C-alpha positions as CSV (number, residue, x, y, z in Angstrom):
1,X,8.8,179.3,26.2
2,X,6.1,176.9,27.1
3,X,3.5,179.7,27.0
4,X,4.7,180.6,23.5
5,X,4.4,177.1,22.3
6,X,0.9,176.7,23.8
7,X,-0.3,180.0,22.3
8,X,1.0,179.0,18.8
9,X,-0.5,175.5,19.1
10,X,-3.8,176.9,20.2
11,X,-3.9,179.4,17.3
12,X,-3.4,176.5,14.9
13,X,-6.1,174.3,16.5
14,X,-8.7,177.1,16.2
15,X,-7.9,178.2,12.7
16,X,-11.6,177.5,11.7
17,X,-12.7,180.2,14.1
18,X,-11.2,183.4,12.9
19,X,-12.0,185.4,16.0
20,X,-10.6,182.8,18.4
21,X,-7.6,182.2,16.1
22,X,-6.8,185.9,16.1
23,X,-6.9,186.0,19.9
24,X,-4.4,183.1,20.1
25,X,-2.2,184.6,17.4
26,X,-2.0,187.9,19.3
27,X,-1.2,186.0,22.5
28,X,1.6,184.2,20.7
29,X,2.9,187.4,19.3
30,X,2.9,189.0,22.8
31,X,4.9,186.0,24.0
32,X,7.4,186.5,21.2
33,X,7.7,190.2,22.3
34,X,8.0,189.2,25.9
35,X,10.8,186.6,25.1
36,X,12.6,189.2,23.1
37,X,12.4,191.8,25.9
38,X,13.6,189.2,28.4
39,X,16.6,188.3,26.3
40,X,18.6,191.1,27.8
41,X,19.3,192.6,24.4
42,X,20.0,196.3,24.7
43,X,18.3,196.9,21.2
44,X,14.8,196.0,22.4
45,X,12.4,198.9,21.7
46,X,9.1,197.9,23.2
47,X,7.3,200.8,21.5
48,X,8.3,199.5,18.1
49,X,7.6,195.9,19.1
50,X,4.0,196.8,20.1
51,X,3.5,198.8,16.9
52,X,4.4,195.5,15.1
53,X,2.1,193.4,17.2
54,X,-0.7,193.1,14.6
55,X,1.9,192.3,11.9
56,X,3.4,189.6,14.0
57,X,0.0,188.1,14.6
58,X,-0.8,188.2,10.9
59,X,2.4,186.2,10.2
60,X,1.6,183.7,12.9
61,X,-1.9,183.1,11.5
62,X,-0.5,182.8,8.0
63,X,2.1,180.3,9.0
64,X,-0.4,178.1,10.7
65,X,-2.7,177.8,7.7
66,X,-2.8,174.4,6.2
67,X,-1.6,174.1,2.6
């Protein structure tokens, strides 16, 4: 969980640099997928999760934008 928090926090700090922000947002999304896969749920479909990776990263970046 610490890696997820660090990745999300880093994505927010670098919001002024789109390329760097995207790298951190993708890292955070990968951490979310990893946590979901490690949860032991029998409904985890990694193929589907990886297809959604870009969408997850988009949502993370959007959520971190200052209003």
